[in-house]
C-alpha positions as CSV (number, residue, x, y, z in Angstrom):
1,X,180.1,116.8,128.3
2,X,177.8,114.5,130.3
3,X,174.7,113.0,128.8
4,X,172.0,110.5,129.7
5,X,172.3,106.9,128.6
6,X,169.4,104.5,128.2
7,X,169.5,100.9,127.0
8,X,166.3,99.4,125.5
9,X,166.3,95.6,125.3
10,X,163.6,95.6,122.6
11,X,162.1,98.3,120.3
12,X,158.7,97.5,122.0
13,X,160.1,98.7,125.3
14,X,160.5,102.3,124.2
15,X,158.6,104.7,122.0
16,X,159.6,106.8,118.9
17,X,158.8,109.9,121.1
18,X,161.4,108.8,123.7
19,X,164.0,108.2,121.0
20,X,163.3,111.3,118.9
21,X,165.5,113.8,120.9
22,X,168.6,111.6,121.0
23,X,171.2,109.6,119.1
24,X,170.3,106.0,118.8
25,X,172.6,103.0,118.2
26,X,170.8,100.2,116.6
27,X,172.2,96.8,117.7
28,X,171.6,93.5,115.9
29,X,174.9,91.7,116.5
30,X,173.7,88.3,115.0
31,X,173.6,89.5,112.3
32,X,172.0,92.6,110.6
33,X,174.2,95.4,112.1
34,X,177.3,93.3,111.6
35,X,176.5,92.4,108.0
36,X,175.5,96.0,107.1
37,X,178.8,97.3,108.5
38,X,180.7,94.6,106.5
39,X,178.8,95.4,103.3
40,X,179.7,99.1,103.5
41,X,183.3,98.4,104.4
42,X,183.4,96.3,101.3
43,X,182.4,99.3,99.2
44,X,178.6,98.9,98.9
45,X,177.1,102.2,97.9
46,X,174.2,102.0,100.3
47,X,172.0,99.5,102.2
48,X,168.3,100.0,101.9
49,X,166.4,98.4,104.7
50,X,163.0,96.8,104.1
51,X,160.6,95.2,106.5
52,X,159.2,92.6,104.2
53,X,160.5,90.3,101.5
54,X,158.1,91.5,98.8
55,X,158.8,95.1,99.8
56,X,162.5,94.4,99.1
57,X,161.8,92.9,95.7
58,X,159.6,95.9,94.8
59,X,162.2,98.4,96.0
60,X,164.9,96.6,94.0
61,X,162.7,96.7,90.9
62,X,162.2,100.5,91.4
63,X,165.9,100.9,91.4
64,X,166.2,99.1,88.1
65,X,166.7,95.5,89.0
66,X,165.6,93.3,86.1
67,X,167.0,89.8,87.0
68,X,166.0,89.1,90.6
69,X,167.1,85.5,90.5
70,X,170.1,85.6,88.2
71,X,172.5,88.2,89.5
72,X,174.2,85.7,91.9
73,X,174.7,83.3,89.0
74,X,176.2,86.1,86.9
75,X,178.6,87.2,89.6
76,X,179.7,83.7,90.3
77,X,180.2,82.8,86.6
78,X,182.2,86.0,86.0
79,X,184.4,85.3,89.0
80,X,185.1,81.8,87.7
81,X,185.7,82.9,84.2
82,X,187.9,86.0,84.6
83,X,189.0,85.8,88.3
84,X,187.5,88.0,91.0
85,X,190.7,90.1,91.3
86,X,191.0,91.1,87.6
87,X,190.0,94.5,86.2
88,X,187.2,92.9,84.2
89,X,184.9,92.6,87.3
90,X,184.6,96.4,87.8
91,X,183.8,96.7,84.1
92,X,181.0,94.1,84.6
93,X,179.5,96.1,87.4
94,X,179.6,99.3,85.3
95,X,177.7,97.4,82.6
96,X,175.2,95.9,85.1
97,X,174.8,98.3,88.0
98,X,171.6,96.8,89.3
99,X,171.0,96.6,93.0
100,X,171.6,93.3,94.9
101,X,169.0,91.7,97.2
102,X,170.2,90.5,100.5
103,X,168.7,89.3,103.8
104,X,167.3,86.3,105.6
105,X,164.2,84.7,107.1
106,X,164.6,82.3,110.0
107,X,168.4,82.8,109.7
108,X,168.5,81.4,106.1
109,X,168.9,83.1,102.7
110,X,165.7,84.1,100.9
111,X,164.7,82.3,97.7
112,X,165.7,84.4,94.7
113,X,167.9,86.7,96.7
114,X,171.6,87.2,95.8
115,X,172.9,87.2,99.3
116,X,172.0,86.1,102.7
117,X,172.8,87.7,106.1
118,X,176.3,86.4,106.5
119,X,179.1,89.0,106.6
120,X,181.5,86.9,104.6
121,X,179.2,87.0,101.6
122,X,179.6,90.8,101.2
123,X,183.0,91.0,99.6
124,X,184.3,93.9,97.5
125,X,184.2,91.6,94.4
126,X,180.4,91.2,94.8
127,X,179.1,94.5,96.4
128,X,181.5,97.3,95.6
129,X,179.6,100.2,94.1
130,X,176.3,98.5,94.4
131,X,173.1,99.3,96.3
132,X,172.0,96.5,98.6
133,X,168.3,96.1,99.2
134,X,168.3,94.3,102.6
135,X,165.6,92.7,104.7
136,X,166.0,90.8,108.0
137,X,163.6,89.5,110.6
138,X,164.5,92.0,113.4
139,X,166.9,94.8,112.4
140,X,164.4,96.7,110.1
141,X,161.9,96.9,112.9
142,X,164.4,98.6,115.2
143,X,165.2,101.1,112.5
144,X,161.5,101.9,112.1
145,X,161.3,102.7,115.9
146,X,163.9,105.4,115.7
147,X,163.4,107.0,112.3
148,X,162.6,110.4,113.8
149,X,165.7,110.5,116.0
150,X,168.4,113.1,115.8
151,X,170.9,110.6,114.5
152,X,170.8,106.8,114.0
153,X,174.0,104.8,114.1
154,X,174.6,101.1,113.3
155,X,176.6,99.3,116.0
156,X,178.4,96.0,116.0
157,X,181.5,94.6,117.5
158,X,183.2,95.1,114.2
159,X,183.1,98.9,114.7
160,X,182.8,99.1,118.5
161,X,185.4,101.8,119.2
162,X,184.3,103.9,116.3
163,X,180.7,103.8,117.7
164,X,181.9,104.8,121.2
165,X,183.8,107.8,119.8
166,X,180.6,109.0,118.0
167,X,178.7,109.2,121.3
168,X,180.0,112.5,122.5
169,X,177.1,113.4,124.8
170,X,175.7,116.2,122.6
171,X,172.4,114.4,122.6
172,X,170.8,111.8,125.0
173,X,172.2,108.4,124.1
174,X,169.9,105.4,123.4
175,X,171.2,101.9,122.8
176,X,168.4,100.0,121.0
177,X,168.6,96.2,120.9
178,X,166.8,94.6,118.0
179,X,166.0,91.3,119.8
180,X,164.7,88.2,118.0
181,X,161.0,87.9,117.2
182,X,160.0,90.1,120.1
183,X,162.3,88.5,122.6
184,X,165.4,89.9,124.3
185,X,168.7,88.5,122.9
186,X,171.8,88.2,125.0
187,X,174.1,89.0,122.1
188,X,172.6,92.5,121.7
189,X,172.6,93.1,125.5
190,X,176.3,92.2,125.5
191,X,177.1,94.8,123.0
192,X,175.1,97.4,124.8
193,X,176.8,96.5,128.0
194,X,180.2,96.9,126.4
195,X,179.3,100.4,125.3
196,X,178.0,101.3,128.7
197,X,181.3,100.1,130.2
198,X,183.2,102.3,127.8
199,X,181.1,105.4,128.2
200,X,180.4,105.4,132.0
201,X,182.3,108.0,133.9
202,X,183.6,109.6,130.7
203,X,180.5,110.6,128.9
204,X,177.8,109.5,131.2
205,X,177.5,109.7,135.0
206,X,176.2,106.7,136.9
207,X,173.1,108.6,138.0
208,X,172.2,109.4,134.3
209,X,171.9,105.7,133.3
210,X,168.7,103.7,133.3
211,X,168.5,100.3,135.0
212,X,168.7,98.5,131.7
213,X,172.1,100.1,131.1
214,X,173.4,98.9,134.4
215,X,172.0,95.4,133.8
216,X,173.6,95.3,130.4
217,X,177.0,96.3,131.8
218,X,176.6,93.5,134.5
219,X,176.0,91.0,131.7
220,X,179.1,92.2,129.8
221,X,181.3,92.1,132.9
222,X,180.2,88.7,133.8
223,X,180.8,87.4,130.3
224,X,184.2,88.9,129.7
225,X,185.7,89.1,133.2
226,X,189.0,91.0,133.1
227,X,189.5,90.8,129.4
228,X,189.9,94.2,127.8
229,X,189.0,95.3,124.3
230,X,190.3,95.0,121.6
231,X,192.7,92.2,121.0
232,X,192.9,88.6,119.9
233,X,192.1,87.2,123.4
234,X,188.9,89.4,123.5
235,X,187.9,88.2,120.1
236,X,188.2,84.6,121.1
237,X,186.4,85.0,124.3
238,X,183.6,87.0,122.7
239,X,183.1,84.2,120.0
240,X,182.8,81.7,122.8
241,X,180.2,83.8,124.6
242,X,178.2,84.5,121.4
243,X,178.1,80.8,120.6
244,X,176.4,80.3,123.9
245,X,173.6,82.8,123.2
246,X,170.3,81.8,121.7
247,X,171.2,83.6,118.5
248,X,174.5,81.8,118.3
249,X,172.8,78.5,118.9
250,X,170.4,79.2,116.1
251,X,173.2,79.9,113.7
252,X,175.1,76.8,114.7
253,X,171.9,74.8,114.1
254,X,171.7,76.0,110.5
255,X,175.4,75.5,109.8
256,X,176.4,79.2,110.0
257,X,178.8,79.1,112.9
258,X,181.4,81.0,110.9
259,X,179.1,84.1,111.2
260,X,179.6,84.0,115.0
261,X,183.4,84.2,114.6
262,X,183.1,87.0,112.0
263,X,180.8,88.9,114.3
264,X,183.4,88.7,117.1
265,X,186.2,90.6,115.2
266,X,186.3,93.6,117.5
267,X,187.3,96.9,115.9
268,X,187.8,95.4,112.5
269,X,186.5,98.7,111.0
270,X,186.9,102.3,112.0
271,X,183.7,103.9,110.7
272,X,180.1,104.0,111.8
273,X,177.2,103.5,109.3
274,X,174.5,106.1,109.5
275,X,170.8,105.7,108.8
276,X,169.4,108.3,106.5
277,X,165.8,108.2,107.4
278,X,164.8,110.8,104.8
279,X,165.8,108.4,102.0
280,X,165.5,105.2,104.1
281,X,169.0,104.0,103.5
282,X,172.2,103.3,105.5
283,X,175.4,104.8,104.2
284,X,179.1,105.1,105.1
285,X,179.9,108.7,105.9
286,X,182.3,110.3,103.6
287,X,184.5,111.5,106.4
């Protein structure tokens, strides 16, 4: 089945009306879509996206959070006392099933939040069975732009092949890059280009792609050359490329270069998070 394929380098370069009839892949490689995927892979119950910090705090309170600044201390203390791999940790969660607050501003963790926006923070010992109320600078704005779409998927290199398999051509395909503070980001364009490369000729004919899709594919081909996905060589090359992006440079500048390597683990997971706009949450499908 052939479909149309459109890449949008920023949410501001499309409209909710254009996106409404299709399936949208939201892309924020460094780091929201990567971290959301990692959180759900680690067993988080759901990720609830919020645009503003205070909105996130209020939403967490609505869900029963009583200790906005102490949860991280409790988790760390419990892990130190009983060991994060013992059976006591799930018992602790059962006794204190409050949501966790996660996210960033300017790339850095938010004061009073339990977690930042680094994928490595979202381990099973910390997030399994928990709701994550999550706010980032750019990712939430992209979700708002496509809340009326037929289906909204969360895409990252961690689940690249799983995302490509979901794009069957049943609906028009839109790849929506989150960008950074209203500017195009190369890391998001790279992911979009990788998907275009995978889908072109199989799901989408050349004439059914917009110019941005072709441009994104050119960026991907130039960056990766003849290296094919997945594989260790592809991971290493991708990490090198992402370090040279503006987003990568920003992370290096605040001491978070590990996040770039973690975001370059192609096909680490075989599922696609889905945005449930009716309940404003992102979940891992049951099947």
